VOGU-3710 file (C-alpha; in Angstrom, 3 decimals, decimal comma):
1> mkksrkakgr> 134,158/121,645/152,380  131,422/124,327/153,200  128,918/123,164/149,722  129,300/119,569/150,749  128,627/120,662/154,667  125,397/122,349/153,242  124,194/119,780/150,708  124,501/117,124/153,739  122,171/119,596/155,452  119,532/119,209/153,326
11> idifshqifr> 119,737/115,752/152,479  119,074/115,090/156,193  116,015/117,227/156,911  114,440/116,001/153,387  115,591/112,202/154,814  113,588/113,938/157,544  110,596/114,854/155,566  110,614/111,561/153,819  110,529/109,390/157,373  107,487/111,892/159,025
21> ltslgiiatl> 105,934/111,741/155,850  106,026/107,124/155,967  104,464/108,065/159,631  101,481/109,177/159,595  101,265/107,125/156,057  101,739/104,354/158,241  99,786/105,807/161,464  96,645/106,110/158,303  97,043/103,224/156,903  96,237/101,401/159,988
31> fvtwlatsaq> 93,608/103,560/161,724  91,753/103,111/157,499  92,270/99,511/159,087  91,182/100,013/162,636  87,942/101,873/161,433  87,512/99,350/159,284  87,685/96,900/161,294  85,537/98,645/163,738  82,642/99,263/161,392  82,641/95,417/160,876
41> aanpkdverl> 83,113/94,078/164,399  79,516/93,322/166,673  77,489/95,613/168,099  78,020/94,951/172,264  74,639/96,351/172,697  73,695/94,756/170,257  75,205/90,978/171,301  74,011/91,748/174,633  70,330/92,440/174,452  70,104/89,342/171,550
51> lkvkvcpscd> 71,531/87,278/174,873  69,288/88,391/177,539  65,823/88,894/175,756  66,757/86,726/172,025  64,957/89,760/170,469  67,510/91,600/167,923  65,716/92,413/164,746  68,186/94,195/162,118  70,341/94,011/164,771  74,339/94,634/163,671
61> lrnaqlkgsd> 76,350/90,886/164,893  79,060/91,017/162,170  81,316/88,383/163,673  79,917/88,569/166,770  80,902/85,154/169,204  78,045/83,195/170,047  79,097/79,647/169,800  77,168/77,530/171,307  74,569/79,754/172,525  70,684/78,780/173,375
71> lsdadltdal> 69,128/81,423/170,911  65,836/79,465/170,900  62,407/81,049/169,218  65,268/84,649/169,216  63,918/87,045/166,435  66,999/87,830/164,136  65,022/89,108/161,517  67,181/91,377/158,896  70,315/91,042/161,671  73,088/91,362/160,191
81> ldgadltgaq> 75,498/87,574/161,308  78,565/88,294/158,718  80,971/85,878/159,460  79,160/85,033/163,133  80,927/82,505/164,521  77,192/80,173/165,924  79,078/77,058/165,425  77,260/74,216/167,655  74,417/76,935/168,720  70,689/76,454/169,832
91> ltratleraq> 68,795/78,369/167,025  65,217/75,978/167,166  62,369/77,917/165,965  64,672/81,045/165,453  63,068/84,207/163,189  66,066/85,145/160,804  64,116/86,430/157,605  66,274/87,578/155,270  69,812/88,175/157,936  72,714/87,799/156,039
101> ltgaqltgai> 74,455/85,085/156,837  77,683/85,341/154,674  81,014/83,704/156,052  78,822/82,823/158,692  79,949/79,816/160,750  77,054/77,231/161,512  78,790/74,000/162,107  76,751/71,541/163,695  74,118/74,278/164,214  70,461/73,624/165,185
111> lekanlreak> 68,064/75,323/163,319  65,585/73,131/163,340  62,048/74,724/162,042  63,259/77,696/161,868  62,605/80,628/160,100  65,269/81,580/157,323  63,443/83,005/154,316  65,463/84,492/151,703  67,852/84,847/154,134  71,316/85,272/152,938
121> fssadkkava> 74,486/83,039/153,523  76,813/83,390/150,114  78,260/87,183/149,539  78,020/88,021/145,532  82,052/87,213/145,101  81,106/84,028/146,536  84,409/85,141/148,741  82,819/84,443/151,943  79,626/81,958/152,330  78,489/80,183/155,260
131> dlkkanlkqa> 79,601/76,471/156,395  76,593/74,569/157,962  78,362/71,341/158,212  76,601/68,667/159,599  73,840/71,568/160,524  70,474/70,364/161,991  67,777/72,020/159,501  65,206/69,818/159,544  61,495/71,298/158,468  64,091/74,578/158,663
141> dlyaadltgt> 61,709/77,137/156,114  64,832/78,522/153,166  62,376/79,657/150,908  64,590/82,116/148,601  67,306/81,976/150,205  70,863/81,901/149,189  73,285/79,492/149,736  75,274/79,481/146,781  78,701/77,508/147,119  77,170/76,811/150,951
151> qlnnaqlvga> 78,627/73,521/152,293  75,899/71,723/153,871  77,807/68,091/153,747  76,385/65,432/155,786  73,791/68,301/157,067  69,654/67,733/157,708  67,662/68,718/155,406  64,651/66,181/156,150  61,109/68,697/155,296  62,997/71,906/154,972
161> nlvkanlsea> 61,291/74,292/152,370  64,210/75,140/149,640  61,172/76,515/147,404  63,236/78,912/145,090  66,199/78,315/147,151  69,443/79,049/145,236  71,691/76,085/145,808  74,386/76,402/142,797  77,679/75,629/143,371  76,190/74,134/146,867
171> nltaanlqqa> 78,351/70,992/148,309  75,285/68,959/149,983  77,451/65,603/149,801  75,614/62,713/151,706  73,464/65,256/153,106  69,744/64,262/154,175  67,022/65,895/151,778  64,103/62,988/152,619  60,936/65,202/152,015  62,314/68,376/151,066
181> nlkegkmrlv> 60,625/71,086/148,562  63,484/72,094/146,006  60,619/72,794/143,824  62,032/75,385/141,212  65,324/75,276/143,492  68,465/76,622/141,467  71,090/74,060/141,453  73,897/74,236/138,327  76,996/72,282/139,313  75,433/71,182/143,022
191> nlsganltga> 77,424/68,680/144,691  74,242/66,047/145,681  77,254/63,222/145,915  75,730/60,359/147,927  72,554/62,123/149,129  68,926/61,523/150,869  66,707/62,969/148,522  63,512/60,210/149,191  60,608/61,575/148,343  61,832/64,686/147,458
201> mlnyaeldta> 59,983/67,089/145,125  62,232/69,287/142,644  59,873/69,844/140,359  61,319/72,375/137,701  64,113/72,341/139,155  67,691/73,815/137,408  69,949/70,622/137,730  72,048/70,796/135,372  75,702/69,866/135,422  74,735/68,816/138,898
211> kldganlsna> 76,743/65,840/140,827  74,266/63,392/142,207  76,294/60,367/141,533  75,450/57,751/144,634  72,288/60,228/145,405  69,107/58,455/146,684  65,683/59,758/144,526  63,426/56,983/145,261  60,064/57,788/144,473  61,072/61,739/143,996
221> dlsqanlrsa> 59,296/64,017/141,900  61,733/65,674/138,890  59,366/66,978/136,584  60,390/69,489/133,776  63,737/69,407/135,750  66,697/70,210/134,119  69,333/67,570/134,805  71,307/68,368/131,491  74,620/66,725/131,639  74,067/66,247/135,124
231> dlnaailsqa> 76,049/62,773/137,118  74,202/60,475/138,377  76,601/57,846/137,650  74,512/54,787/139,943  71,532/56,695/141,787  68,532/55,339/142,663  66,091/56,595/141,116  62,549/54,125/141,924  59,549/54,594/141,192  60,885/58,840/140,701
241> klegvileaa> 58,436/60,752/138,814  60,543/62,611/135,598  58,053/62,985/133,615  59,215/65,212/130,607  62,740/65,670/132,661  65,711/67,019/130,272  68,027/64,157/130,449  70,155/64,873/127,552  74,119/63,782/128,096  73,537/62,746/131,451
251> nlqgatlnga> 75,138/60,233/132,945  72,986/57,321/134,451  74,882/54,640/133,921  74,221/52,075/136,791  71,237/53,764/137,819  68,229/52,190/138,989  65,307/53,854/137,299  62,638/50,543/137,615  59,074/51,835/137,801  59,657/55,242/136,997
261> dlrlaklkga> 57,890/57,549/135,488  59,815/58,991/132,105  56,954/59,507/129,546  58,464/62,510/127,925  61,617/62,764/128,875  64,420/64,292/126,836  66,799/61,708/127,004  69,216/62,789/123,796  72,877/60,944/123,793  72,202/60,395/127,697
271> glnhanlsaa> 74,414/57,677/128,991  72,542/54,688/130,476  75,013/51,204/130,350  73,838/48,454/132,600  70,740/51,522/134,000  67,876/48,930/135,006  65,343/50,286/133,663  62,437/46,939/134,406  59,329/48,329/134,106  59,393/51,863/133,787
281> hlggadltna> 57,535/54,303/131,464  59,078/55,624/128,446  55,874/56,837/126,693  57,408/59,455/123,872  60,580/59,831/125,527  63,650/60,502/123,219  66,187/58,505/123,477  68,027/59,136/120,318  71,481/57,866/119,659  71,562/57,102/123,359
291> klalanltea> 73,539/54,117/125,266  71,800/51,767/126,658  73,821/48,223/126,748  73,596/45,776/128,701  70,718/47,831/129,945  67,932/45,659/131,347  64,554/47,069/130,187  61,963/44,200/131,011  58,260/45,132/130,519  59,130/48,663/129,676
301> dltganlnla> 56,573/51,379/128,104  58,424/52,242/125,001  55,389/53,841/122,625  55,955/56,089/120,407  59,650/56,465/121,410  62,525/57,324/119,695  65,167/55,701/119,614  66,971/56,416/116,525  70,594/55,708/116,843  70,424/54,140/120,220
311> ylananlera> 72,511/51,898/121,780  71,157/48,944/122,644  73,020/45,894/122,444  72,931/43,277/125,023  69,951/45,255/126,402  66,643/42,788/128,091  63,484/44,606/125,993  61,937/40,978/127,308  57,773/41,872/127,445  58,819/46,036/126,302
321> dlsgvdlrqa> 56,191/47,852/124,610  58,343/49,638/121,192  55,034/49,779/119,679  55,431/52,600/117,177  58,626/53,031/117,678  61,371/54,303/115,581  64,658/52,118/115,748  65,851/53,223/112,676  69,996/52,137/112,409  69,689/51,137/116,507
331> nlleanlssa> 71,999/48,639/117,497  70,331/45,735/118,958  73,110/43,735/118,538  72,350/40,288/120,590  69,229/41,975/122,417  67,025/40,433/124,161  63,184/41,349/122,294  61,362/38,080/122,994  57,507/38,266/123,821  58,357/42,020/122,679
341> slvganlgna> 55,758/43,945/121,115  57,094/46,004/117,680  54,130/46,637/116,222  54,458/49,033/113,470  57,852/49,744/115,252  60,166/51,129/112,784  63,803/49,099/112,339  65,072/50,794/108,788  68,546/49,896/108,885  68,925/48,673/112,529
351> nlgraklina> 71,318/45,969/113,654  69,961/42,963/114,576  72,509/40,445/114,847  72,161/37,391/116,638  68,782/39,170/118,810  66,937/36,832/120,490  62,904/38,297/118,810  61,462/34,476/119,890  57,353/34,797/120,561  57,782/38,587/119,648
361> nltytnftta> 55,196/40,781/117,612  56,145/42,300/114,636  53,082/43,000/113,180  53,665/46,018/110,266  57,162/46,217/111,670  59,827/47,817/109,240  63,404/46,217/108,766  63,986/48,074/105,447  67,920/46,863/104,825  67,877/45,501/108,640
371> dlrgadltga> 70,482/43,185/109,273  69,235/39,954/111,351  71,835/37,532/110,729  71,772/34,807/113,381  68,321/36,524/114,605  66,349/34,146/116,657  62,210/34,727/115,367  61,528/31,448/116,925  57,537/31,360/116,772  57,646/35,632/115,961
381> nlsyanldqa> 54,547/37,098/114,182  56,217/39,169/111,635  52,908/39,225/109,448  52,885/42,709/107,036  55,881/43,099/108,257  58,787/44,925/105,407  61,322/42,643/105,310  62,641/44,092/102,110  66,614/43,996/101,399  66,832/42,796/104,732
391> dlgqanmant> 69,570/39,813/105,591  68,107/36,941/107,404  71,321/34,556/106,840  71,173/32,120/109,234  68,163/33,253/111,468  65,693/30,904/112,759  62,187/30,898/112,050  60,668/27,770/112,185  56,657/28,805/113,321  58,014/32,451/112,507
401> kltganlsna> 53,848/33,850/110,712  54,894/35,686/107,883  51,049/36,430/106,423  50,950/38,891/104,383  54,703/39,951/104,740  56,980/41,282/101,996  60,057/39,213/101,552  61,271/41,350/98,546  64,687/41,370/97,577  65,887/39,830/101,178
411> ktngaiglh> 68,802/37,467/101,827  67,919/34,511/103,252  70,347/32,042/102,590  71,527/29,309/105,597  67,882/30,981/107,241  66,497/28,162/109,420  62,620/26,585/108,807  62,039/29,946/106,067  59,684/27,713/103,056
//
């Protein structure tokens, strides 16, 4: 009995010690949490100073409540504004150079002509990103700013300076970026769906795998930009400068590219079905294995381009210049090449079944083993063309000029007008 009482006493003492230690642990945890919270809270004196004189460089304003505040022309150079609530704040012409704005709330804020050079809007792990939805950043200076993963949908960025800015994975859906300068910008996986980029400068920008479906890039400069595997479905690129651009495996289905400059562009494997490329400049472009079914290429300049294995079924190439083009094994089934120039082009083993080549200039063109069955070659000039082993069955060759043409082993069964 005594032994059991002693054991019970020991247990009570042990339990009391455990409770005491546990309580101390909870208190310690709460204290540490309080310290951490306090360390991240805005300095009240800095907040007071900012609101009073609007001059607060290097101030600690983390998590500050500044919603709707008038901070026009404020000096916030190198300020810590992580997690600050600046919703609807007036920051016109404010200086926020190198400011830390990770996780800041800037929805509807007015940052017109603000200096945000090298400002940071996103944490390294992207867990804390700034919210700039519907923000006014017209003519703002965002040179080399880190906007990774930020919310900028419906934001106004007309004439903004975003040279070398990092917009990777940022959401710019329906944003207005007219005349914005995005040269050398990092925009991998950026969402620019429905954005207005009319006249924007995107030279040397990294836009691989970017979403630009329905975006307006009329008169934009994308020279030497990287848009590999980008989605440009139904995008508008009228008169755009795309010289040397990388669009390999990009989706340009239904895109408008009339009058665009695509000289030396890399479009290998690109999807251009139903695209409008009328009067486009594609000299020297690489369109190997590109999909151009039902595409409009009327009066397009394709001199020296590579269209090896390209799919051009039902494409419209009227009056297009295809001189010296590599069209080997290309599919031009029922394509319209009327009045087109294919001088010196290589169509070896190409499929031109039922294609329209009315009045086309085919001098010195190579049609070795090409399929021209049912093709309309009325009035075409085939002088010195190589038709060795070509299949001309049922082709219409009325008034066709064949001076010096090589018809060795050509199949001419049922050809019309061939003498």
